[in-house]
All heavy atoms as an XYZ file, in Angstrom:
832
protein
N      18.923    191.698    -60.660
C      20.222    192.257    -61.055
C      21.326    191.643    -60.149
O      21.235    191.711    -58.942
C      20.108    193.767    -60.821
C      20.916    194.573    -61.835
S      20.627    196.259    -61.565
C      21.396    196.782    -62.973
N      22.360    191.064    -60.703
C      23.417    190.492    -59.925
C      24.429    191.534    -59.501
O      24.581    192.600    -60.000
N      25.118    191.137    -58.413
C      26.150    191.987    -57.856
C      27.442    191.945    -58.649
O      27.719    190.952    -59.415
N      28.235    192.945    -58.548
C      29.587    192.886    -59.200
C      30.534    192.146    -58.345
O      30.663    192.472    -57.177
C      30.089    194.384    -59.472
O      29.002    195.060    -60.222
C      31.320    194.420    -60.217
N      31.229    191.242    -58.901
C      32.193    190.425    -58.147
C      33.607    191.080    -58.126
O      33.904    191.911    -59.071
C      32.396    189.042    -58.777
O      33.035    189.186    -60.088
C      31.058    188.291    -58.841
N      34.403    190.781    -57.156
C      35.751    191.371    -57.120
C      36.553    190.934    -58.426
O      37.322    191.762    -58.919
C      36.348    190.692    -55.910
C      35.227    190.426    -55.013
C      34.113    190.023    -55.960
N      36.340    189.768    -58.933
C      37.023    189.369    -60.151
C      36.637    190.186    -61.329
O      37.465    190.527    -62.173
C      36.689    187.833    -60.484
C      37.235    186.883    -59.410
C      36.298    186.745    -58.192
O      35.251    187.238    -58.148
N      36.872    186.050    -57.118
N      35.383    190.616    -61.397
C      34.865    191.432    -62.505
C      35.495    192.846    -62.378
O      35.933    193.404    -63.435
C      33.347    191.488    -62.538
C      32.792    192.357    -63.579
C      33.012    191.794    -64.998
N      32.490    192.760    -65.950
C      33.084    193.007    -67.094
N      34.172    192.333    -67.427
N      32.608    193.860    -67.912
N      35.454    193.340    -61.217
C      36.145    194.683    -60.923
C      37.560    194.653    -61.322
O      38.096    195.542    -62.030
C      35.883    195.141    -59.512
C      34.383    195.365    -59.269
C      36.715    196.440    -59.263
C      34.094    195.613    -57.791
N      38.244    193.580    -60.962
C      39.643    193.442    -61.239
C      39.895    193.368    -62.731
O      40.815    194.011    -63.355
C      40.259    192.220    -60.670
O      41.547    192.076    -60.980
N      39.079    192.628    -63.508
C      39.205    192.525    -64.973
C      38.902    193.843    -65.616
O      39.625    194.201    -66.642
C      38.195    191.469    -65.465
N      37.919    194.632    -65.172
C      37.646    195.906    -65.780
C      38.789    196.868    -65.527
O      39.288    197.598    -66.296
C      36.287    196.430    -65.239
C      36.115    197.920    -65.638
C      35.156    195.555    -65.724
N      39.267    196.812    -64.245
C      40.450    197.759    -63.923
C      41.634    197.396    -64.848
O      42.242    198.369    -65.400
C      40.870    197.477    -62.495
C      41.851    198.431    -61.995
C      41.603    199.675    -61.335
C      43.190    198.141    -62.064
C      42.539    200.507    -60.969
C      44.252    199.031    -61.697
C      43.810    200.217    -61.092
N      41.947    196.134    -64.981
C      43.104    195.783    -65.808
C      42.890    196.209    -67.262
O      43.820    196.634    -67.961
C      43.333    194.297    -65.778
C      44.445    193.842    -66.666
C      44.790    192.364    -66.429
N      45.508    192.283    -65.218
C      46.364    191.332    -64.876
N      46.554    190.367    -65.786
N      46.969    191.276    -63.774
N      41.643    196.024    -67.706
C      41.289    196.406    -69.162
C      41.481    197.902    -69.343
O      41.993    198.345    -70.411
C      39.936    195.980    -69.500
N      41.058    198.680    -68.413
C      41.118    200.128    -68.508
C      42.490    200.702    -68.272
O      43.082    201.520    -69.076
C      40.139    200.793    -67.553
C      40.292    202.318    -67.542
C      38.656    200.465    -67.953
N      43.151    200.199    -67.198
C      44.474    200.766    -66.797
C      45.612    200.079    -67.450
O      46.689    200.644    -67.712
C      44.608    200.721    -65.241
C      45.944    201.255    -64.781
C      43.512    201.445    -64.597
N      45.502    198.831    -67.837
C      46.540    198.080    -68.434
C      47.385    197.258    -67.543
O      48.371    196.623    -67.944
N      47.075    197.219    -66.240
C      47.850    196.600    -65.214
C      46.949    196.261    -64.087
O      45.946    196.989    -63.878
C      49.129    197.405    -64.786
C      48.683    198.614    -64.031
C      50.084    196.569    -64.010
N      47.197    195.231    -63.334
C      46.341    194.878    -62.265
C      46.436    195.889    -61.101
O      47.480    196.613    -61.043
C      46.660    193.516    -61.696
O      47.908    193.531    -60.946
N      45.406    196.023    -60.323
C      45.429    196.902    -59.204
C      46.551    196.645    -58.298
O      47.309    197.577    -57.834
C      44.062    196.855    -58.431
C      44.057    197.780    -57.217
C      43.846    199.181    -57.376
C      44.198    197.251    -55.934
C      43.863    200.017    -56.333
C      44.212    198.104    -54.877
C      44.076    199.486    -55.026
N      46.838    195.413    -57.882
C      47.857    195.038    -57.068
C      49.203    195.478    -57.547
O      50.100    196.019    -56.809
C      47.880    193.561    -56.718
C      46.784    193.067    -55.752
C      46.876    191.568    -55.429
C      45.794    191.158    -54.487
N      46.047    189.779    -54.131
N      49.453    195.224    -58.874
C      50.749    195.659    -59.451
C      50.897    197.116    -59.463
O      51.973    197.633    -59.164
C      50.835    195.031    -60.887
C      52.206    195.228    -61.517
C      52.377    194.526    -62.749
C      53.781    194.691    -63.257
N      54.071    193.838    -64.473
N      49.840    197.850    -59.823
C      49.922    199.317    -59.841
C      50.212    199.846    -58.437
O      51.107    200.665    -58.227
C      48.639    199.906    -60.383
C      48.571    201.395    -60.380
C      49.616    202.055    -61.300
C      47.195    201.918    -60.748
N      49.619    199.283    -57.409
C      49.720    199.714    -56.039
C      51.186    199.403    -55.635
O      51.802    200.301    -54.984
C      48.798    198.973    -55.117
C      48.886    199.383    -53.628
C      48.607    200.860    -53.430
C      47.851    198.541    -52.867
N      51.745    198.266    -55.949
C      53.086    197.946    -55.618
C      54.071    198.938    -56.331
O      55.057    199.451    -55.705
C      53.411    196.486    -56.078
C      54.769    196.007    -55.559
C      54.962    194.497    -55.799
N      54.544    194.001    -57.145
C      53.550    193.188    -57.398
N      52.800    192.716    -56.405
N      53.215    192.871    -58.558
N      53.822    199.310    -57.509
C      54.674    200.223    -58.288
C      54.650    201.616    -57.582
O      55.680    202.234    -57.387
C      54.260    200.349    -59.709
C      54.538    199.119    -60.551
C      53.946    199.140    -61.938
O      53.011    199.980    -62.238
N      54.444    198.304    -62.825
N      53.514    202.060    -57.236
C      53.349    203.312    -56.556
C      54.116    203.277    -55.178
O      54.790    204.261    -54.838
C      51.888    203.713    -56.303
C      51.151    203.987    -57.696
C      51.713    204.850    -55.331
C      49.641    204.128    -57.571
N      54.000    202.219    -54.457
C      54.728    202.099    -53.167
C      56.211    202.039    -53.408
O      56.948    202.676    -52.608
C      54.247    200.857    -52.432
C      52.845    200.943    -51.871
C      52.366    199.688    -51.240
N      51.080    199.881    -50.573
C      50.355    198.917    -50.140
N      50.747    197.655    -50.289
N      49.167    199.194    -49.564
N      56.672    201.398    -54.432
C      58.143    201.378    -54.697
C      58.634    202.761    -55.106
O      59.717    203.187    -54.595
C      58.441    200.412    -55.883
C      58.193    198.934    -55.384
C      59.892    200.534    -56.322
C      59.048    198.357    -54.298
N      57.923    203.477    -55.862
C      58.350    204.860    -56.153
C      58.289    205.787    -54.998
O      59.241    206.568    -54.822
C      57.369    205.473    -57.257
C      57.486    204.849    -58.675
C      56.422    205.388    -59.532
C      58.831    205.116    -59.225
N      57.322    205.619    -54.087
C      57.324    206.380    -52.906
C      58.551    205.967    -51.991
O      59.162    206.890    -51.374
C      56.042    206.106    -52.101
N      58.898    204.722    -51.971
C      60.106    204.329    -51.250
C      61.359    204.931    -51.790
O      62.231    205.316    -51.050
C      60.151    202.731    -51.237
N      61.455    204.942    -53.154
C      62.650    205.575    -53.765
C      62.817    207.035    -53.322
O      63.908    207.428    -52.901
C      62.496    205.560    -55.291
S      62.680    204.028    -56.087
N      61.763    207.757    -53.277
C      61.794    209.094    -52.885
C      62.193    209.221    -51.414
O      63.097    210.048    -50.989
C      60.427    209.783    -53.107
C      60.482    211.281    -52.918
C      59.157    211.886    -53.389
O      58.168    211.658    -52.726
O      59.160    212.655    -54.399
N      61.562    208.455    -50.527
C      61.858    208.550    -49.124
C      63.239    208.024    -48.785
O      63.800    208.485    -47.791
C      60.795    207.743    -48.355
C      59.478    208.463    -48.339
C      58.485    207.653    -47.601
N      57.154    208.248    -47.754
C      56.175    208.187    -46.810
N      56.398    207.534    -45.665
N      55.068    208.802    -46.991
N      63.684    207.071    -49.456
C      65.097    206.582    -49.188
C      66.069    207.688    -49.244
O      67.097    207.734    -48.493
C      65.511    205.458    -50.181
C      64.883    204.119    -49.903
C      65.009    203.178    -51.123
C      65.565    203.451    -48.651
N      65.923    208.616    -50.085
C      66.868    209.796    -50.220
C      66.451    210.917    -49.363
O      67.299    211.569    -48.702
C      67.027    210.187    -51.699
C      67.879    211.420    -51.852
C      67.577    209.005    -52.536
N      65.189    211.149    -49.258
C      64.676    212.323    -48.465
C      64.854    212.079    -46.976
O      64.910    213.031    -46.240
C      63.256    212.673    -48.811
C      63.091    213.203    -50.197
C      61.602    213.534    -50.494
O      60.688    213.072    -49.831
N      61.345    214.299    -51.578
N      64.811    210.872    -46.553
C      64.779    210.568    -45.138
C      65.870    209.560    -44.807
O      65.666    208.396    -44.499
C      63.452    209.979    -44.774
C      62.252    210.765    -44.987
C      60.912    210.090    -44.725
O      60.860    209.003    -44.204
N      59.841    210.720    -45.059
N      67.222    210.057    -44.907
C      68.353    209.125    -44.703
C      68.408    208.551    -43.286
O      68.999    207.429    -43.164
C      69.526    210.007    -45.089
C      69.080    211.380    -44.885
C      67.569    211.362    -45.191
N      67.790    209.140    -42.367
C      67.885    208.609    -40.974
C      66.838    207.561    -40.683
O      66.951    206.899    -39.687
C      67.763    209.756    -39.926
N      65.835    207.401    -41.564
C      64.805    206.456    -41.417
C      65.322    205.014    -41.795
O      65.940    204.900    -42.867
C      63.568    206.773    -42.293
O      63.191    208.120    -41.882
C      62.415    205.837    -42.019
N      65.087    204.098    -40.937
C      65.507    202.702    -41.251
C      64.683    202.145    -42.415
O      63.593    202.628    -42.694
C      65.262    201.811    -40.057
O      63.906    201.487    -39.877
N      65.318    201.186    -43.110
C      64.650    200.570    -44.191
C      63.369    199.898    -43.843
O      62.320    200.021    -44.488
C      65.586    199.545    -44.917
C      66.962    200.172    -45.375
C      64.906    198.848    -46.022
C      66.807    201.163    -46.502
N      63.424    199.303    -42.670
C      62.175    198.599    -42.120
C      61.080    199.604    -41.912
O      59.930    199.402    -42.300
C      62.532    197.889    -40.783
O      63.567    196.932    -41.036
C      61.309    197.186    -40.207
N      61.424    200.676    -41.234
C      60.394    201.722    -40.959
C      59.862    202.283    -42.241
O      58.622    202.479    -42.363
C      61.017    202.845    -40.031
C      60.035    203.808    -39.488
C      60.677    204.828    -38.567
O      61.865    204.923    -38.516
N      59.918    205.512    -37.806
N      60.699    202.517    -43.212
C      60.278    203.125    -44.413
C      59.387    202.181    -45.195
O      58.402    202.567    -45.768
C      61.558    203.354    -45.326
C      61.345    204.118    -46.587
C      62.429    205.170    -46.751
C      61.315    203.165    -47.774
N      59.721    200.865    -45.165
C      58.825    199.840    -45.797
C      57.385    199.935    -45.275
O      56.425    199.908    -46.001
C      59.426    198.428    -45.690
N      57.346    200.023    -43.921
C      56.009    200.148    -43.307
C      55.353    201.406    -43.643
O      54.094    201.518    -43.933
C      56.095    199.952    -41.822
C      56.417    198.531    -41.398
C      57.512    198.271    -40.590
C      55.703    197.447    -41.854
C      57.828    196.982    -40.189
C      55.985    196.125    -41.460
C      57.080    195.878    -40.681
N      56.062    202.548    -43.741
C      55.480    203.809    -44.064
C      54.861    203.856    -45.434
O      53.827    204.520    -45.632
C      56.597    204.860    -44.043
C      57.006    205.330    -42.649
C      58.185    206.383    -42.688
O      58.718    206.737    -43.751
N      58.619    206.803    -41.564
N      55.431    203.166    -46.392
C      54.907    203.174    -47.747
C      53.837    202.115    -47.973
O      53.338    202.007    -49.078
C      55.978    203.193    -48.874
C      56.951    204.353    -48.787
C      56.777    201.867    -48.827
N      53.552    201.306    -46.984
C      52.513    200.351    -47.070
C      52.821    198.918    -47.189
O      51.952    197.990    -47.413
N      54.057    198.544    -47.113
C      54.484    197.120    -47.107
C      54.349    196.611    -45.673
O      54.882    197.192    -44.816
C      55.867    196.905    -47.638
C      55.978    197.010    -49.164
C      56.302    198.275    -49.681
C      55.854    195.928    -49.971
C      56.337    198.394    -51.121
C      55.872    196.030    -51.385
C      56.156    197.232    -51.873
N      53.806    195.483    -45.539
C      53.659    194.874    -44.185
C      54.746    193.870    -43.843
O      54.751    193.325    -42.695
N      55.568    193.576    -44.831
C      56.626    192.554    -44.634
C      57.875    193.048    -45.290
O      57.934    193.380    -46.466
C      56.054    191.271    -45.327
C      57.062    190.118    -45.249
O      58.159    190.232    -45.818
O      56.682    189.031    -44.683
N      58.913    193.095    -44.469
C      60.213    193.631    -44.956
C      60.822    192.815    -46.120
O      61.293    193.319    -47.044
C      61.215    193.759    -43.759
C      62.630    194.247    -44.123
C      62.529    195.713    -44.713
C      63.540    194.226    -42.948
N      60.755    191.531    -45.934
C      61.319    190.657    -47.000
C      60.581    190.857    -48.313
O      61.238    190.915    -49.325
C      61.181    189.105    -46.578
O      61.990    188.888    -45.481
N      59.297    190.957    -48.271
C      58.510    191.193    -49.501
C      58.833    192.509    -50.096
O      59.034    192.724    -51.335
C      56.995    191.130    -49.197
C      56.152    191.320    -50.429
C      56.237    190.444    -51.565
C      55.296    192.465    -50.485
C      55.439    190.678    -52.667
C      54.524    192.684    -51.588
C      54.587    191.774    -52.720
O      53.873    192.005    -53.802
N      59.046    193.534    -49.272
C      59.428    194.818    -49.699
C      60.769    194.827    -50.446
O      60.962    195.363    -51.564
C      59.496    195.845    -48.521
C      60.256    197.192    -48.928
C      59.630    198.036    -49.807
C      61.439    197.496    -48.326
C      60.322    199.245    -50.206
C      62.074    198.651    -48.698
C      61.498    199.525    -49.601
N      61.755    194.195    -49.742
C      63.118    194.107    -50.334
C      63.112    193.329    -51.635
O      63.799    193.727    -52.636
C      64.108    193.549    -49.365
C      64.387    194.467    -48.186
C      65.353    193.978    -47.190
O      65.582    192.748    -47.081
O      65.943    194.883    -46.463
N      62.337    192.240    -51.772
C      62.265    191.472    -53.023
C      61.618    192.272    -54.108
O      62.050    192.342    -55.254
C      61.501    190.151    -52.858
C      62.259    188.991    -52.212
C      61.499    187.782    -52.330
N      60.095    187.743    -51.992
C      59.586    187.638    -50.784
N      60.345    187.383    -49.723
N      58.263    187.680    -50.573
N      60.519    192.944    -53.771
C      59.769    193.796    -54.721
C      60.625    194.916    -55.171
O      60.688    195.276    -56.406
C      58.513    194.340    -54.089
O      57.614    193.341    -53.798
N      61.329    195.567    -54.270
C      62.201    196.669    -54.654
C      63.311    196.267    -55.608
O      63.604    196.904    -56.589
C      62.774    197.346    -53.323
C      63.395    198.656    -53.610
C      62.777    199.833    -53.375
C      64.741    198.792    -53.971
C      63.313    201.099    -53.588
C      65.329    199.969    -54.226
C      64.593    201.159    -54.057
N      64.013    195.170    -55.242
C      65.104    194.683    -56.039
C      64.577    194.296    -57.451
O      65.249    194.600    -58.415
C      65.791    193.509    -55.382
C      67.012    193.046    -56.159
C      67.752    191.869    -55.459
N      68.367    192.261    -54.239
C      69.586    192.747    -54.151
N      70.234    193.041    -55.246
N      70.024    193.014    -52.969
N      63.423    193.710    -57.487
C      62.800    193.243    -58.774
C      62.555    194.516    -59.659
O      62.807    194.510    -60.821
C      61.588    192.431    -58.538
O      60.990    192.149    -59.717
N      61.977    195.552    -59.052
C      61.590    196.746    -59.802
C      62.777    197.633    -60.130
O      62.817    198.184    -61.252
C      60.563    197.502    -58.972
N      63.745    197.802    -59.243
C      64.789    198.746    -59.361
C      66.133    198.160    -59.724
O      66.972    198.845    -60.360
C      64.936    199.622    -58.038
C      63.572    200.238    -57.656
C      65.947    200.688    -58.191
C      62.960    201.172    -58.658
N      66.355    196.932    -59.433
C      67.613    196.326    -59.814
C      68.694    196.271    -58.765
O      69.789    195.886    -58.985
N      68.346    196.786    -57.567
C      69.224    196.780    -56.495
C      68.504    196.888    -55.187
O      67.301    197.198    -55.143
C      70.256    198.000    -56.577
C      69.602    199.351    -56.574
C      70.657    200.480    -56.927
O      71.808    200.232    -56.898
O      70.159    201.558    -57.235
N      69.101    196.617    -54.015
C      68.409    196.606    -52.790
C      68.138    198.013    -52.352
O      68.771    199.021    -52.846
C      69.296    195.947    -51.667
O      70.364    196.849    -51.346
N      67.208    198.254    -51.484
C      66.897    199.577    -50.973
C      68.146    200.272    -50.409
O      68.388    201.455    -50.628
C      65.859    199.391    -49.914
C      65.193    198.072    -50.285
C      66.251    197.267    -50.896
N      68.958    199.508    -49.687
C      70.126    200.017    -49.043
C      71.134    200.480    -50.151
O      71.753    201.580    -50.012
C      70.795    198.937    -48.109
C      72.058    199.467    -47.450
C      72.480    198.515    -46.304
N      71.720    198.798    -45.140
C      70.665    198.087    -44.687
N      70.365    196.997    -45.328
N      70.015    198.454    -43.576
N      71.360    199.665    -51.150
C      72.259    200.039    -52.218
C      71.699    201.294    -52.996
O      72.512    202.168    -53.352
C      72.350    198.897    -53.240
C      73.111    197.738    -52.702
C      72.994    196.449    -53.559
O      71.968    196.288    -54.233
N      73.976    195.642    -53.591
N      70.401    201.321    -53.171
C      69.820    202.500    -53.817
C      70.115    203.754    -53.010
O      70.494    204.760    -53.600
C      68.311    202.290    -54.009
C      67.592    203.427    -54.568
C      67.496    203.536    -56.003
C      67.012    204.398    -53.861
C      66.830    204.625    -56.603
C      66.387    205.446    -54.412
C      66.248    205.592    -55.781
N      69.844    203.685    -51.806
C      70.092    204.916    -50.911
C      71.544    205.293    -50.932
O      71.815    206.509    -51.081
C      69.627    204.542    -49.469
C      69.935    205.728    -48.527
C      69.581    205.399    -47.132
N      68.164    205.751    -46.912
C      67.487    205.371    -45.729
N      68.099    204.612    -44.845
N      66.256    205.715    -45.621
N      72.460    204.333    -50.782
C      73.874    204.713    -50.805
C      74.305    205.307    -52.126
O      75.067    206.250    -52.143
C      74.680    203.410    -50.466
C      74.567    202.958    -49.135
C      75.180    201.611    -48.835
O      75.508    200.855    -49.720
N      75.390    201.275    -47.568
N      73.789    204.728    -53.225
C      74.231    205.279    -54.471
C      73.607    206.699    -54.802
O      74.277    207.575    -55.290
C      73.739    204.294    -55.613
C      74.179    204.720    -56.996
C      73.907    203.582    -57.975
N      72.540    203.218    -58.052
C      71.592    203.812    -58.920
N      71.939    204.882    -59.582
N      70.346    203.431    -58.869
N      72.334    206.810    -54.437
C      71.631    208.058    -54.706
C      71.926    209.180    -53.708
O      71.818    210.343    -54.058
C      70.133    207.759    -54.751
C      69.682    206.916    -55.756
C      70.014    207.501    -57.134
N      69.840    206.485    -58.123
C      68.750    206.523    -59.046
N      67.964    207.563    -59.037
N      68.660    205.654    -59.936
N      72.258    208.826    -52.466
C      72.421    209.910    -51.458
C      73.479    210.858    -51.831
O      73.377    212.071    -51.645
C      72.598    209.258    -50.088
C      72.575    210.284    -48.992
C      71.328    210.823    -48.571
C      73.626    210.766    -48.417
C      71.227    211.690    -47.558
C      73.608    211.771    -47.381
C      72.338    212.267    -46.980
N      74.552    210.396    -52.411
C      75.724    211.225    -52.796
C      75.328    212.054    -54.033
O      75.953    213.121    -54.194
N      74.498    211.579    -54.910
C      74.155    212.265    -56.135
C      73.288    213.498    -55.937
O      73.440    214.437    -56.601
C      73.458    211.256    -57.089
C      74.395    210.179    -57.558
C      73.691    209.117    -58.431
O      72.566    209.418    -58.884
O      74.290    208.070    -58.608
N      72.307    213.399    -55.029
C      71.391    214.535    -54.774
C      70.805    214.346    -53.436
O      70.541    213.278    -52.960
C      70.381    214.609    -55.924
C      69.534    213.327    -56.026
C      68.670    213.273    -57.250
O      69.254    212.963    -58.363
N      67.447    213.622    -57.228
N      70.575    215.503    -52.842
C      70.052    215.440    -51.494
C      68.523    215.241    -51.496
O      68.025    214.728    -50.473
C      70.341    216.873    -50.760
N      67.872    215.544    -52.565
C      66.375    215.343    -52.576
C      65.965    214.946    -54.041
O      66.400    215.554    -54.979
C      65.829    216.714    -52.266
C      64.321    216.659    -52.115
C      63.886    218.040    -51.637
N      62.561    218.504    -51.572
C      61.464    217.912    -51.891
N      61.432    216.757    -52.390
N      60.278    218.422    -51.743
N      65.245    213.893    -54.084
C      64.647    213.518    -55.416
C      63.578    214.436    -55.753
O      62.824    214.934    -54.956
C      64.017    212.074    -55.256
C      64.989    210.956    -55.350
C      64.217    209.626    -55.119
C      65.667    210.876    -56.630
N      63.451    214.697    -57.078
C      62.357    215.498    -57.595
C      61.058    214.784    -57.408
O      61.014    213.600    -57.134
C      62.702    215.756    -59.034
C      63.680    214.713    -59.409
C      64.364    214.278    -58.103
N      59.998    215.477    -57.517
C      58.639    214.845    -57.375
C      58.529    213.718    -58.343
O      59.048    213.749    -59.495
C      57.571    215.907    -57.778
O      56.358    215.297    -57.930
N      57.908    212.620    -57.907
C      57.756    211.411    -58.761
C      56.831    211.744    -59.938
O      56.834    210.882    -60.858
C      57.176    210.303    -57.908
C      58.111    209.721    -56.857
C      57.342    208.743    -55.974
C      59.279    209.110    -57.494
N      56.058    212.793    -59.851
C      55.165    213.123    -61.013
C      55.834    213.899    -62.089
O      55.289    214.004    -63.179
C      53.976    213.903    -60.535
C      53.089    213.081    -59.443
C      51.952    213.962    -58.963
C      52.539    211.871    -60.080
N      57.010    214.406    -61.824
C      57.728    215.220    -62.852
C      58.473    214.313    -63.830
O      58.768    213.140    -63.484
C      58.708    216.206    -62.218
O      59.854    215.460    -61.748
N      58.829    214.732    -64.978
C      59.563    214.025    -65.933
C      60.984    213.789    -65.483
O      61.702    212.902    -65.977
C      59.582    214.719    -67.273
C      58.242    214.739    -67.918
O      57.410    213.858    -67.589
O      57.939    215.610    -68.752
N      61.521    214.564    -64.567
C      62.927    214.495    -64.151
C      63.129    213.439    -63.018
O      64.210    213.250    -62.647
C      63.468    215.841    -63.800
O      62.675    216.350    -62.694
N      62.040    212.906    -62.467
C      62.200    211.940    -61.432
C      62.996    210.750    -61.902
O      62.750    210.260    -62.983
C      60.848    211.477    -60.900
N      63.970    210.337    -61.168
C      64.781    209.188    -61.589
C      64.799    208.135    -60.525
O      65.603    208.191    -59.607
C      66.236    209.714    -61.835
C      67.088    208.638    -62.389
O      66.632    207.604    -62.842
O      68.379    208.791    -62.396
N      63.986    207.137    -60.752
C      63.981    205.957    -59.901
C      64.353    204.766    -60.742
O      63.838    203.662    -60.657
C      62.510    205.791    -59.330
S      62.563    204.881    -57.791
N      65.262    205.044    -61.676
C      65.671    204.012    -62.617
C      66.621    203.020    -61.971
O      67.271    203.317    -61.004
C      66.338    204.685    -63.812
O      67.504    205.456    -63.445
N      66.766    201.840    -62.630
C      67.676    200.863    -62.124
C      69.051    201.290    -62.126
O      69.427    202.202    -62.858
C      67.367    199.682    -63.016
C      66.106    199.935    -63.666
C      65.952    201.355    -63.762
N      69.878    200.653    -61.289
C      71.240    200.950    -61.287
C      71.938    200.543    -62.609
O      71.403    199.617    -63.253
C      71.954    200.198    -60.183
N      72.999    201.199    -63.026
C      73.627    200.780    -64.246
C      74.186    199.311    -64.096
O      74.616    198.935    -63.065
C      74.804    201.766    -64.399
C      74.687    202.756    -63.337
C      73.625    202.307    -62.416
N      74.135    198.588    -65.209
C      74.591    197.200    -65.174
C      76.119    197.168    -64.861
O      76.853    198.038    -65.428
C      74.297    196.513    -66.446
N      76.506    196.237    -64.028
C      77.926    196.101    -63.814
C      78.573    195.196    -64.812
O      78.031    194.128    -65.133
C      78.070    195.493    -62.396
C      77.644    196.500    -61.279
C      78.044    195.941    -59.944
N      77.589    196.900    -58.975
C      77.045    196.531    -57.792
N      76.913    195.235    -57.506
N      76.627    197.403    -56.944
N      79.739    195.613    -65.188
C      80.467    194.784    -66.203
C      81.278    193.748    -65.546
O      82.015    193.984    -64.556
C      81.384    195.699    -67.058
O      82.205    194.932    -67.902
N      81.223    192.499    -66.031
C      82.044    191.448    -65.478
C      83.341    191.380    -66.180
O      84.178    190.510    -65.880
C      81.187    190.076    -65.606
O      80.965    189.790    -66.954
N      83.624    192.180    -67.216
C      84.867    192.226    -67.950
C      86.042    192.612    -67.060
O      87.167    192.270    -67.366
C      84.719    193.106    -69.154
N      85.721    193.418    -65.970
C      86.808    193.871    -65.104
C      87.282    192.765    -64.126
O      88.207    192.964    -63.386
C      86.307    195.114    -64.280
C      86.133    196.273    -65.256
O      86.597    196.242    -66.383
N      85.354    197.276    -64.811
N      86.584    191.727    -63.945
C      86.978    190.669    -63.010
C      88.187    189.976    -63.448
O      88.337    189.599    -64.684
C      85.800    189.681    -62.870
N      89.106    189.798    -62.580
C      90.387    189.083    -62.911
C      90.480    187.846    -62.072
O      89.931    187.648    -61.059
C      91.579    189.988    -62.689
O      91.538    190.471    -61.352
C      91.629    191.131    -63.714
């Protein structure tokens, strides 16, 4: 009987869940970062990145911007005034949505 390879486990995971383990983990970490950015305004972005499991600040910022559409700092600044505490990420009312698109029509 042969052993199960990491590649096989990854393929089965992707087939069952619909996304790779690494991508799912990154999404979970980004959602946790969204919540903490608002709940912990005194925590530095660097410290927060490490708290949610990113080992590299640059990678965290790139991943966050790619997923959310703005930097962690912009997200915090925009959201902090809107609400003091984000709802649970498991509820339907959690809002970790991207920032509204900026119109270039106003540029003169």
